[in-house]
N, C-alpha and C positions, 0 to 999 in steps of 0.2 A: 194209562193216562199221563200225558206229559206234565212235567214239572211247570208250576206257574210261571208264565213268562217265557217257556221254552217250547220247542217243537221237535219232532222227529224229522230229521233232514232227509231220510230215505223215503218214507211214505208220504211226507208233506213238505216237499222241498222249498215251497214258497211260504210256509208257515201261516197258511190260511185258517187252520184250526187251532193255533196256538191260543192259550188262555190270555187274556188282557193283563197288562201290568198295571197294578193298583196306583192310582194318582196320589201325589203327596199332597201337602196343604195348598189349597187354591186350585187343585185339579191339576197341577203341573207334574208330569212324570219325573221321578227322582233319578238323578244320575248316580250310578255307583261311585262310592267314595273314592276308588283307586283310579277312576277315570277323569276326575275333576282336575282341570288345570290349576296348578298353585297360584295363588294371588301373589304378585310382585310386590315387595316392599318399596316405599318411596325412595329409600337410599339406594336400592339396587337399580331403580330406574334412572336416578340422577348419575350413578356411576356408570351406567351403560351409555348415557348421553356424553358424559365428560370424556370417555375413553376414545370417542371418535373425534373429539377435538384436541385432546392432550396425550402426548406419548411421552413415557418416561423410561429411560433406558438405564438400568443399574448393571453394574458389572456382576458376572457370575462366575463361580469357580470353574466352570467348564466352558469350552468354546461354543459359541452360538452357531447352530447349523445355518447354511445358506438359506436366505429367505426366498421361497417359491414366488414366482410371479403370479400364479393362479390363486385367487382367494378361495376356491373350492377344494384346495388340497387339505385333507384332514390333518389335524396336529399343529396348524399354524395359528398363533395367537393373533388377536386383533392388533396388538402393538407391532408385530412383525409385518402384517399386511400395511399398516399405515406407514411404517418406516419404508417399506418397498415402494409406496406411492411417493415418498418424499425424494428418494433418489432416482425417480424416473427422469430421464434427460428430456428437457423441452427444446429450449434455444442453445444452440452450440456456437460458440466463438472461439474455438481451439481445435487443436488436432493432437491428440495424445497417443496416436499410433506411430508418429515419426520417430525413428530410432536415432541414437546419438552416434555421431562420427568422431567423437572427442576423445583423446587420450590425455591424461593428466599425470603430473609427478607431484610428490610432496613439496610443501614449501621449504625453501632454503633455510639455512640455520640463521641467516641474518634477518629473517622476517620477524618483525617484533610483535605483530598483532597476535592475540591468542588464537590457538587451533580451534576450528568450529567444533571438532568432535569432543573437545573438553568442556562444553557447555553442560550445566545441569539440566536434567529433564524437566519439562514443564509440569506444572501442577496447578489446577484452578485456584487453590488457596493462596499460592505464592503470586499468581498473575492478578488476583484481586487486590492484594496488598500493593503490587507494583502500580497498578492503574490508579489506585487512590493516591498514592504518593506523587505520581506524575501529574495528575490534575492539581494537586495541591502546590507543586512546582510552578505550574503555569500560573496559579492564582498569585504566588509570591512575585513572580515576574511582572505581572500586570500591576501589582500594587507599588513595586519599586519604581517602575517607569513613570507611574502617575505621581507618586509622592516626591520623587527627586527631580524629575524633568517636566512634569506637568503635561506628559503626552501619553497616549495609549501605546501599548507595545507595537511595533511595526507588524504589518500584517504577515503571518507565518513565519516570522523571524525565530520564534521558538523552535518550529520544525526544522528550519535550516540549521539552527544551532545544534540539535541532536544529530543531523547528518554530518555536519562538519567535525563535531566532537569524535565521532566514531571513526573518522579517518585516521586519528592518531591515538585513540583510546586503548589502553592495554588492561583495562579493568575487567572484572569478571561478569558484570552485568550486560545482558544483550542490548539494552535499551538506553539506560542512563550512564553518563560518563563518570569515571572517578579516578583515573590515572592518565591525565593529559598535561602536556607541557608545550606551551604555557597554559596557565590557568584561565587567563582572559581570552576568550574566543574572538578572533579576528572578525568572524562573521556577525556575531552578535554586536560587537563594538561598532562596527562599520554601519550597520543598519539603524542602530539607535541614533548614532551621530548624524546620519542622513536626515533624521526627523527632528533635530534640534535646530531652532526653537519650537517649530511647528512642522507638521507633516504638509508637504506641498502635494496638491492634487491636480488633476488635469482640468484645464479651464476651457469652457466653451463660450462664455458670454462676457461681455464688457463689465457688467456689475460684479460678476464673480471675481474677476481679475482685480477690481478695485478693493473688494472686501478682502481678498487674499493679501494684498499689499499692506492694508491697514493692520490685519492681524499679525503679519510677520513683523511689522515695525513695532507694535505693541508688545509682542513676545520677545524680541531682541532687547527692548528697554527693560522689561521685567527680569529678564535673565541677568543682565549686566549689573542690575541694581541689587540682586539678591545673592550675588556670589562674590567671592574675594578676587578682585582684579587690580591691576596696577592702574594708577591715575591715567596714564597715557591710553591705555585700552579703554577705559570708561569714557574719556573724553572723545575719542574717535567714534565709538559706537553711538554715544548720545548725540553727537553733532550730526551724524548721518540719519538718525531716527528723526530728530527734529527737522532736518531738511526735507525729509520724506513727507511728514505731516504737513509742513508748509506748503509743499507742492501739491499734495492732496486738496488742500483747502482752497488754492486759487486757481487750479486748472480743472474746469468743468467740461471741457471738450475734448479731453484725452480719449483715445481709443483703447480698445483691448490690448493691442500691441504696445502702445505707449506705457500701460500699466505693467505688462510683462517685462518690458526693457528696464523700467525702473526697479521692479522686483529683482531682476538679475544683477543690476548695478548695486543694490543694497547688499545683496548676498556676497558679492565680491568684496565689498568694503568691510562688512562685518563679520562674515562667516569665519575666517581664520581666527578672529579674536574670540569669537564665541565658542569655537572649538577648543581653543586653549583653556578657556575658563571651565568648560563643562567636562573636560577629559576626565579628570580625576573622579568625578561623580559617576560618569558612564562605566569607567572601568571597575568601579565599586560595585555597580550593579551586576556586571559580568561575573566578577569575582565571587560575589555573594551567591548567585544562582549556582555556580559550579560547586561551592562548598556545601550548599543545601543538597545538591545531587550526590556528593560524596557520601553524606550522612545518611541519605536514603538507600544508597546501594548497600552500605553496611547493614542496615535494618533488613533490607530484602535477603541479603545472603544468610544472615543469622536465622531467618525464618526457614529458609530452604534447607539448610544444613540440619536445623532441628528436626525437620520432616524426614530427612535421610536417616538421621540417627534413631528416631523412633521406629523406622522400618527396618533397622539393622543392615542398612546399605552404605558401605563406605565410599567416600568420594574417590573416584579413580585417579591414580596418579598419572602424570603426563608420561606419553609414550613417544619416543623419538623415532620417527619412520625412517627407513632407509631412503637416502636422497636419490639413489639411482632407479628406484622401483617405479615403473610406469604401468598404469591400468587404464582400462576404459573407466570414464567418469561414471559415478554412481552417487546416490543421495547421501547426505550426512548421516553417519551412524555415531551415535552418542556412546561414549564408553561407560558412563554411569547408567546403571539399569533404572528403568522407569519406577516411579513410586507406586505402590499399591493403593487401593481404597479411593478411587477418583470418582465416587459416586455423587449423587446430588445434582447432575446436570440433566435437564430435561429439554425436550424440543416440542415446539407447537407451531402449527401451520397457521398463517394469517393472510389468506388470499394467495398471492403470488410469492409471499416472503415466508421464510422459515425463521422462527425466533428460538434461539438457543439461550437457556437461562440457567444461571448458578447463583443461589442465595439472592434472589431478587434482581440480580444484575442481568439485563438482557442485550444481546446483540442479534442483529438481523442480517439476513442475506437472502438474495433472490433464490428461489428453488433450483433453478438450473445450475447456479454456481454451488449450492449445497450438494447437488448430484456430481458436479465436477470435483469438488473436494473429496467425495467418497470415492470416485474413480482414482484420483491421485493417491489417496490413502491405501487402497488395495493394491496399487502398483508399487508403492514406495516403502510401506511400513512391514518391517520383517519380524517385529517382537510382538504383534498383536494379530494372529491369524483369524481370530474370531471377531475382530473390529469392536471388542468390548470397550477399549478406551477411545474410540473414535469421537464421541460427543464431547467428552472433557478436553481432548486436544483441539477439536474445532473450536470450542469456547475460547480456549487460551489464544489460539491464532487470531480469532476475530477481535478479541479484546485488545490484543497487542496492537493491531493496526488502528483500531479505533482510537486509542489513547495517543499513539504516535503523531498522528496527523490531526488531532483535535476533534472535538465532539460538534463543533458549529457545522451548519449545513455547507457542504461543498468545501470546508477547509481542508486543505492538503491534497485535494483531488488532482491539482495540477502537478504536484511533486511526484505522483505515480501514474501518470497518464501512459497510455500504451498506443503503439501503432495500430491502425485499421487491420482487420482480419485479411483483407485482399493483399496488403502490402506484405504481411507475413508469408502468405502463400507465394507471393512473387519472390521474396528473398529466399524461401526454400527451393522453389522450382529452378531459379536462374543462378543462384550463388550457393546453393548447398548449405543454407544455414540451418542448423538443427538445435541451436541453444540461445538462450538470452542470458546477457550479463547483468542485467538490473530488471529484476522482475518480482513477483510474489506468487503464492498459490492462487491469489484471487484474480490476477491480471495476466497470467503467463498464458502463451499460446502453445508452446512446447512443453513436454513433461520434463525437459532438461532445462534448468535454469539456475541463476544464482540470485539469492535475496538477502535481505539484511539480517534475518534471524534464523540461525542454524537450528536452535533449540525447538522452536514451534514448527518452522517450515520444513525440517529434514524429513518429517514423517509423510510430507506431501510433495517430496521430490527434490527439495532445494539441494544445491550443491554447496551452499555457504555463501558468505559474502564474497563479492567479486574480486576485492583486494586480497583475499586469502585463497583465490582459486588460481591454479597454475597449470593451464593446458599446454600440451606440446603441440597439438595438431587440432584442426576443427574449423569450422566457419561459425561466427558468432554475430548477433545483433547486440548492439549496446545503445540503450536510450536511457541515460542516467537521470536521476533527479537533479534539477537545475539548481545545484549548489556549486559555487565556484571552487571551493576547496576540494570537493568531491570530484569534480570533473578533471581538475588539475592533477589530482593523485591517480585518477583513472588513465590519464595520458602516460604518466610515468610508468605505470604498471604494464600497460599494453606495450610500450617501447621495449621495456626489459624483457617480455615474453617474446616478442618478435626478433629481438637481438639474439636470444639464447636458443632459438629452436631452428632446426634445418628441415623440420617437417611442414606440409602446407599448413599455414595458419593466417586467418583472416578475420579482421573486425570491421564491421559497417556501423559507424558511429552516427547517431541522429542527436545534435545538440543545437540550442538556439544560436542564431547568427547575431550576437550582440556586439556592435561596433562602437558604441558611444558610453563608456569606453570598451574596447576589445577585451574578451576575457582571456586570461593566460592559456586556458585550455585550447580555445580555438586558434590562437596564435601558434601556439606550439604544434599543433597538428598540421596546420597549413604549411609549416616550415619544416616538418618531419620528412626524413628521407624514406620513410615507410608509407608515406601518402601516395596512392596510385592515381586517385581521382577524387574530384569533389563536386557535389551537386548541391544547388540552392533552390529551395522550395519556397516560392513567394508566400508571404503573409495572407491570410484569408483565402487561400487557394489550396489549402490542404488541411487535414484534421488529425485529432488525435481521439483515441477512446478515453472516456472519463476515468480517472482513478477511482471514482465511486461507482464504477460500472456493476459491482456486485450487489448494490443496493438501490440504484437509481432507476427511473422508469425508462422504458424503451426509447421514448423521443429525447432523452437526456444523455444518451450513450456517447454521442459524438459532440465535439466542440471544435470550432475552427481556430487555427493557431493565430494569434495576433502579431506574431513576428516571424521573420524568415527562419527556416530551418536549414542547417548546413548538414549535409550527408557526406561524410568522408570515409573513404576506403583505405584502411591501414592494413597492409599485407607484406609478409616477408616474400622473399623471391619465389619460393615453392608455392606459397599461397597464391601469389600474383599469376603464375603460370597456370594454376588449376582453376582459379575463379577470376579471370580477368575481367575488369569492368569495362568491356567494349561499349562503343556508342549505342549499339543495337540493345544490349543488355541494361544499360542504364536508361534507355528510353522505355523500355517495357517495365522497368521498375517505376519510373515516373507515372506512366499510364495507370498503374494500379491504383494511385491516389484518386483518379478520375472515376472509379468505379466503386469506392469505398464508402459505406455508411450513408449519411444524408447529403454528402457533398455532391454526389452524381445528381441527385434531384435539384439541388440549389444552383449548380453550375449550369444545368440545362436551361434554367428559367433566366439566368442573367446574361446580360450582353457580353459577347467575347471580346468587344473592342477595348473594354477596361481592364482586361486581364494582363498582367505582366507575364511574359514567358518565363518557363523554367530556365535558370541560368546554370550552365556548366562551366566549370573552371579546369584548366588543363592539368595533366598529371605532373608529378615531381619530375625533376631532372634525372632521377635514377629509374623512372618507369620505362618500360619497353612498350612500344606501340605495336599493336597486332592489327 
């Protein structure tokens, strides 16, 4: 007799004669205890839901194995699968397969800027403190301008102050200046003085011109009455202001041009006197901001050195490289070892954006650019084979650029704009360009580039700041931030490099064609004996990629240039023979702009009769015509 609920599988394979199983309460058969599915707790259900939305990467003592692309591979955690999805490449606006043709030498002993390799390694705790102090310094600058001069800070003048100061700064901090001579920034002083007594804006209508003239006269009167000035200066300014008010009251038929002419006359008569009165106050603003910066650099460095001491890591002593050693260019290698224990950084996907967070402070980046950073990191980072420090270093990098160019929407995007992809492709194909002189891990096209911050960017392929980069040979693209002092220092640096090298060396420079007044950098390059050719791209007929391309929407990637762009070819004799800017090559480069971004769509719909043709200017007298 078979056991209750069982049967003989040999004599009764179908179990037709098996004894029935007794029903439980309610007549429902009872499932054996060991086969019941365990009931999930509410906390387990919520954890399972959260893990699909949130990924937290913590450093482990052993290297993490490579993440398989297939989710069906056993032994791969959910976090690894999600991270593999985050680093999948979608849109590509770069070419990281192009190899470098650049040979470099160490900086000369006369070079005054600190060596990039001597920078301290980044750490989220230090970067968080630095970002807080930079934002505080921006607030101090705004308050000083409003309290002392009654104006808002000139737009992006703080950003240009950072760029101008780092041209001459010998201090230890990669962002904030602390060892500059003179202490008063020419860039900040010039921009504030241009807005005294009020900021002049572009005028479109007659009523706007009338209001602007009235506001300027009122501000001039208020300024001269509130400051110490000689009786003669007070008399001249007050007489011109009262004459302007009288003219405004009696002339009701004036046109927009009449108001603007009157404003220009008032500026000529009163401007020099107001500048003399406001000079000491504006210099005080510049000096105070610089001394605030010095104090903040001291606090940041003390924090950084304390972390190194706690980890028993000594600060590396400067090493004097051999001046005759020449090598192929490579990413910056910091001499001080990286700090351990950089946990607490997590990553979360939000649609097409990736959010990297540390202690509640979030930075965002498009997924395709997050994938790009991972590719650059795997190519350039030599001290982290398991990519365990990838997320902390990404957070430091993104936070650095966020606070450098400001937190307002589109602020600073013009200072780090890039050329269109098709133009980079043409530069590489026609002129052998493989490196960029002014870029970042976020907007670079090649994996070889110079950038502002060797400490955060070196792990992602940066060769360090351009002014501390000494190539002997190679072909370069240079699109500097539009800071007059930085562009002028760039010209000096390029001419010294071209003068000292007998190997093929070429720089193709893109800068705005500012003629009123002309910038020293443009004037010097046009008169340089290394200038081989010059091309002028008309305003509104070419474009740049946004400096916010790593966070902006697809339809905001490109913007048309509102000014002409001058393209200058600076080459030594060997570089000119190898990459000669012949008319055919220059024409092919110009044509690349017509097929880039949204310009090709807009240009096809607009009439060709209104377009100004691309201008070419002849080579210098030292050039050879081929």
